[in-house]
N, C-alpha and C positions, 0 to 999 in steps of 0.2 A: 383513490387509495388514501386512508387516513393515516396521519402520523403515528397514532396509538397502535393501529393494526401493524403497521410497518415495524414499529419498535418492538412489538412482541416476536414477530418472525425474526426480526435482527437479533433479539435476546436468544432465541433458540440457536441461531447461527453461533452467536458469540459464546454462549456457554459450551458448546460442542467443540468450537474451534479453540476457545481458550483452554478448556480442560485437556483437549488432546495436545495442544501445544506445549502446555505446562509439562504433561507427562513426558512428551518427548524431550523437553528442556531438562527435565530431572535426569533422563537416562543419559543425555549427552553430558550433563555436568558430572554425573558419576563417573563415566568411562573416559571422559577427556579432560576434565578440569576447566577452569578459567581459560587457559589457551585455546582449547578446542571451541570454547564458545565464542570467542573473539574470531577465530577463523571462520567459523560457519556464518557469523554476522557479516563479514566481508563478502563471503560468497553470495549470500542472499541479496546484499546491496548490489552486487555485480549482475546477478540474475535479473533483478528488477530493471537496471539499465538496457540490458541486452533485449529482454522481452519488448521494451518500449520500441525499440528499433525494429524487432522481428515482426511486429505487427502493424508497423506505420504509425503507431502512436494515436489510433483511430477510436479506441475504446469510448472515451468521453463522448466524441461526436456521435458514435452509434448509439449510445444511451439517449442522448438528446433528440436526435432526430427519428429515432424509433418511437419515442414518445409523441413527438410533434406531428409525425404522418400518421398516427393511429386512425384506422378507417380507409385510409388511402393506400390500396394495395399496389397500385403501380408505383408509386414512390418507394414503398417499403421494398419492393422486388429490386428497384434500381439500387437502393441504399445497401440491402443485403448481398447481393451479387457484387457490387463494387468492393464492399468491405471485405468479402471473401478473397477476391483476386489480389487485393492490397496485401492481405495477411499471408497468402501463399507466396507471393512475389518476394515480399521483404523477408520473410523466413528463410527462403531459399538462399538468398543473397547474404544475410547475416549469418546463417548456419554455416555456410562455406567460409565465410571470414573467420569465424570462431575455430573451425577445424584447422585452418592455415596459421592462425596466430596463437594456437592453444599454449605453447610453451611460454610465450611471452606474456600471455595474460595470466597464467598461473604464478609466474614469477612475481607480476605486479600485485595481484590480489593477495597472494599468501606469504608476501614478504621474504621471498626466497625459498620457500619450503615447496617442495616438487609434488603438486597434485594436478598434473597434466590431464589424466584421464577423465576425471569428471568434467573438465571443460570440453573435453572432445565429445562426451556423451551428451552435454548440453547442446552443442552444435548439430548433433544429429536428430535430437527430439524436440528442438525449439519449435518446429512447425506445429506438432501437437500442443504444445503450450500455448503457442499464439492462437491456434483455432479454438481451443478451449476458452480462453479469455474472450474472444469474438461472440461466442455463443452465450457466454454469460452475461456479456453486454447487451445482447439482444433480449435476453429473459428479463433483464433490469429495466430496460426501455418499454418492453411490453407489459410491465408490472405483474408478471407472473412470480409473485413473491414466494408462493408455496414451492414451485418447482426450483426457484433460486435458493431457497433454503436447503432443499433436498441435496442439490448438487454441492453447494458448499460444505454440508455436513458430511457427505460421501468423500470429498476432497480431504477434509480434516482427518477423518479415520484411515484413509489410505496413506497420508502422510505420516500419521502415527505409526501404523503398522511397518511402513518402510524403515522408518527411523529407528524403532526398536530393533528390528531385525538386523539391519545393516550396521548399527552402531555396535551391537554385541558382538558381530563377527569382524568388522573392518574399522572399529573405531571412528577417528575423525573422518577418514576417507569414507566410510560408510555412510556418515551423517551428510557428506557432500553429494554422495549419489542418490540419497533420499530426497534431498531438496530438488534435484533435477528431474526424478523419475515420477514422482507422486502426482504432480498436476498433469503430466503427460498422460497417465494412465486414466486419469479422471475424464480426459476428453471422450473417452468411448462411453462412459456413463452420461455425460451431458448430451451427446449425440442422441442416445437411446430415450433420454427424456423429452428432448425437443421433437424427435420425431413423432412421438405419441400425442403431442400437443394437438388441439383441434384446429388451430390455424396453419399447421405445418404443411407445406408443399414444397417439392423439389424446384419448382418454378420460381421460387422466392430467390434461389441461389444460382440460376443459370442464365440470366441476363447478360448482355455484353457489357463491357467496362464502359461506365458513364462518367465522361470527363467532368461534367458540372457538378455531379455529385461528389467526386473525388476532391474538386476544389473546396466545396463546402466542408468535407471531413478535414481538409488540410488546415482550416482555420483552428479546428480543435486539436489537430494533430500537433501544431506547433506549441500550443499551451501544454498539452499532455507531454509532450517530448522534453520541453523544458523543466516541468515540475517532477517528472520521472527521473530526470538525469541529474538534476542539481541537488535534490534531496539525498539520494543514496551516494552520489559522488562526494558531497560535503562529509558524509559519514565515513566513507572510506579514507579521505584525507586526514580526517580528525582522529580515526582509529590508529591510522599509522603514525600520526604525531605522538598519541598516547603511548604506543609501542615503544617509540624511539625514546621518549622523554622518561616514561614510568615504568615500562615493561609490559609484556603481553599479559600477564595476569590482570593488570589494572585495566587493560582493555577488555578483558573478559568481564570484569566487574561492571564496567560501564554497559556492556552488551547486555549482560542480565539485567541491568536495570531498565534498559530500553524494552526488553522482552516483556517485563511486568507492565511498563507503561503501555505499550502496544496492545498487550492482552485485555486490560480493563477498559482501555478506550475503544476497542473494536465495536462494541454495543453501539457507540455514538457515531463513529465514522461509517459503519454500515448503514445506519439510519439516514445519515446524511447522504451516501451514495444512492441508496435505493429509494429514498423518497424525495429529499431536496432537489436533487438536480433534475429529475423528471418534472416534479411539481413547479420548481420555479421556472423552467423552460416553457412551461404552459401558462404562465401568469404574464400580464402585460401592463396592467394599471398600478400606479404607484402605491394606491391604497391596498390592493391585493397583496403586493409585496411586502409592504411594511407589516400588514397584519400576519402573514405567514412568517415573517423574521421574528417578530415578537412572541407568536404562539410557539415557535421552536425555543426561543431562549426560556420561556416559562418551564419548559419540560427539561431541556438539555443542561442548562446551567446548574440547577439543584441536583441533578444527578452526578454531574461531574464534581461538583463541590463535596457531595456526601461521599463519593468514592475516594477521592483525594484524602479526606480525612481519616477514613476507615483504614486505608492502606498505610497511612502514615503511623497511625498508633499500633498497627499490627505488624510493622515492618521487620521486627525480629523473627516472628513466627513465620512470616511469609518466606523470607530468605531460607531459613531452615527447611521448611516444607518443600519449596519448590527447587531448590538447590541443594548445597552442602555447606559444611562449617567453613570450608575453604572461601566461600563467597560472603562471609560476614563483614568484610572491610567494605563492601558496597552499601552498608547501612548509612554512611555519610552523604550518599547521593540522593536520598529519598526526598528531602524537603524540597530542593531546588527544582528537581525533576518534576515533582507533583505540581509545584507552582507553574513551572513552564507548561505542563499539560492543560492547566486550567486556562491560561492565557491563549493557548493554541486552539483549544476547542471553541472558546468564545469568538475568537477570530475567524474560525473557519465557517461559522454560521453566516458571516457576512461575505467571507472570500468565495464561497460557492455562488454567489451572485454573478462574480466575474466569468466563471465557466459558463452559467446558464444563459447569460446575455452577451457571450461572444466578446468580453472586453479584452481583447487579445493583447494589445500593447502594455496596458497597466498590469495585467496579470504577469505577462512575461518579465516585466521590469521589477515588480515586487518579488517574484520568486528568485530571480537572479541576485538581487540587492540583498535579500535576506538569508539566502544560501551562503553567498560570500561573507555576509556580515557574521553569520554563525561560525564560520571557520575562523575568520580574524578574532572574533571574541573568544573562541576557544583556545586559540594559541596564546592569547594574552592572559586569560584567566588561568589557564593551566600553569603557565609560568608563576603566578602570584600564589594561587590556591591549591595547586597540585590536582589530585584527581577530582576534588569537589568543584574545581574550575569549569570542568566540562558541562556540568548540569546548571552552574551559576550562568555560563554563557548561553545555554539553551533558554533559561528563564528570561534572561534580559532580552534575547533576540525575539522572542515571541511576545513580550510585553510591548516592545516598540512596534511589532507587526500589528498587534491589536490596535494601537494608537492610529496607525496609518490606515487601517481598515475603517475606522470610525470618521477619519477625516474624509476618506474617498466616499463614503456612503453617508456623509452627514445630512445632506438634504433629505434622504429617505428615512434616516432613523430619528432625526430631530425635528422633522416637519410637524407643524401644528395642525 
């Protein structure tokens, strides 16, 4: 699978997902304002954390070992069967926990605002969400990029349909329900696509639980668990801090800025997930790894740099088109956020090596350190620079992260 081919398919996913996401965001902004955008951001981060627990944080491991075991049906059957059982068991446990603790979770997420029922619905449907994520990871690992593209496209369109319908009738609470239900519904589409695959057989999923395979997956589970919790958790803490110091509208401006950032970077992050993780997992010599990293930089860095410059100069138009006049104060966030995005993606090209090569300790250490550092810098910078401080902290944190990645992989990058 070539990077250019993967990037083309990623571009299709990105265009549809970004377009549908921005249309949904526009609807949310029109009907709920900055405060609604902030609360939806909180719930989205919470879903990310819960889903990580609900599928045992095995997705990265599933992608890696599916690619690695290509052609070995026995091992693939052990992998898929064990992964399915882990996802079902973990979903049952954490779904039950959500149902029991829904009032407390709602109070924490929504800053005292009572939206208990969306949390309860999440608890009931989390198993479908978890299984859909598992199946998408299998598609990724098997390099079925066309099917992967279709599934992600359907997911984006379903999310858009749910968001527009539910926000129109139920405002903020409707948007929260849309976040929960859309990916659960897409599970049935994903199953239909996989069943039609030429490799599919139910025998891939009915083996007994394999302890050895579970231990292998646990190495990646720990890394995924840490990254999937620390990132969203740091955003929840920072968003609550912004709400308490600057007000909920300011938190909405920041969330809107992150939506723009996530939207245009989706092409790059999707390419990294669908190409680099399977590709790097299959490379072993230093020369091959170095060549692949530099080849990626030649394509990715110019694209990110050009995107940042275009978005910065069109920032006023972008805010007006994607949101409303009420969001114009977020214009001050663009420079530092885009600079941070550039540092982030440049660092991620190297950071994916830690996942591909099971560098568990250093990966966990850097994730925890820089998530904590982001929160600390956020608190300090907001005190001095007000709302702009949150994006200044973001840029500074990822600049330091990039430097650390260069130090960790200096022998690979700077080898003669």
